[in-house]
C-alpha positions as CSV (number, residue, x, y, z in Angstrom):
1,M,0.0,0.0,0.0
2,T,2.9,2.3,0.8
3,G,4.3,2.0,-2.8
4,V,0.9,2.8,-4.3
5,L,0.6,5.9,-2.1
6,G,4.1,7.0,-3.2
7,L,3.2,6.6,-6.8
8,L,0.0,8.6,-6.3
9,D,1.9,11.3,-4.5
10,L,4.5,11.4,-7.4
11,M,1.7,11.7,-9.9
12,I,-0.1,14.5,-8.0
13,A,3.1,16.5,-7.5
14,G,4.8,15.6,-10.8
15,A,2.0,16.1,-13.3
16,P,1.7,19.9,-12.8
17,V,5.5,20.2,-13.1
18,I,5.6,18.3,-16.3
19,I,2.6,20.2,-17.7
20,F,4.2,23.5,-16.8
21,C,7.5,22.5,-18.4
22,V,5.8,21.5,-21.7
23,W,3.7,24.7,-21.7
24,Q,6.9,26.8,-21.2
25,L,8.7,24.9,-24.0
26,V,5.8,25.5,-26.5
27,S,5.4,29.1,-25.4
28,V,9.1,29.9,-25.9
29,N,9.2,28.1,-29.2
30,R,6.2,30.1,-30.4
31,A,7.7,33.4,-29.3
32,I,11.0,32.6,-31.0
33,A,9.2,31.7,-34.2
34,K,7.1,34.9,-34.0
35,D,10.2,37.1,-33.5
36,K,12.0,35.4,-36.3
37,V,9.2,36.1,-38.7
38,A,9.0,39.7,-37.5
39,R,12.8,40.1,-37.9
40,D,12.8,38.6,-41.4
41,S,10.0,40.7,-42.6
42,L,11.6,44.0,-41.3
43,T,15.1,43.5,-42.6
44,A,15.2,42.3,-46.2
45,P,18.6,41.2,-47.4
46,D,20.8,43.9,-48.8
47,A,21.8,43.3,-52.4
48,A,25.2,44.9,-51.9
49,S,26.3,42.7,-49.0
50,P,26.2,38.9,-48.8
51,E,25.4,38.9,-45.1
52,G,22.3,41.0,-45.5
53,A,21.4,44.4,-44.1
54,S,23.4,45.6,-41.1
55,P,21.5,46.4,-37.9
56,E,20.4,49.9,-37.3
57,G,23.3,52.2,-36.2
58,A,26.0,49.7,-37.3
59,S,28.1,50.0,-40.4
60,P,30.0,47.2,-42.0
61,E,33.3,49.2,-41.7
62,G,32.8,49.7,-37.9
63,A,31.5,46.3,-36.9
64,S,33.2,44.3,-34.3
65,P,35.4,41.5,-35.7
66,E,33.4,39.0,-33.6
67,G,30.4,39.8,-35.8
68,A,28.1,41.1,-33.1
69,G,26.7,43.7,-35.4
70,H,27.5,46.7,-33.3
71,A,30.2,49.3,-33.9
72,V,33.4,48.9,-31.9
73,G,33.1,50.8,-28.6
74,E,29.3,50.9,-28.6
75,H,28.9,47.9,-26.4
76,R,29.6,47.9,-22.7
77,L,31.8,44.8,-22.9
78,D,34.1,46.5,-25.5
79,D,35.5,48.7,-22.7
80,R,36.9,45.7,-20.7
């Protein structure tokens, strides 16, 4: 009887946790897909550059060598 009560307790406590985790996974995947569609529709690829249009405020000449898309010195970690 003790084993059955342990399994019942595990189901009662574990089911909401599993449901919440699955809900979060689906929610995050939907948000990522929505943001990706919005980003792709706003920035069409630039014909002059193979990488596409550079982000607002960043120029290809002043971009960081790491490819972050921001001009050198415009990010707080560039000052380290």
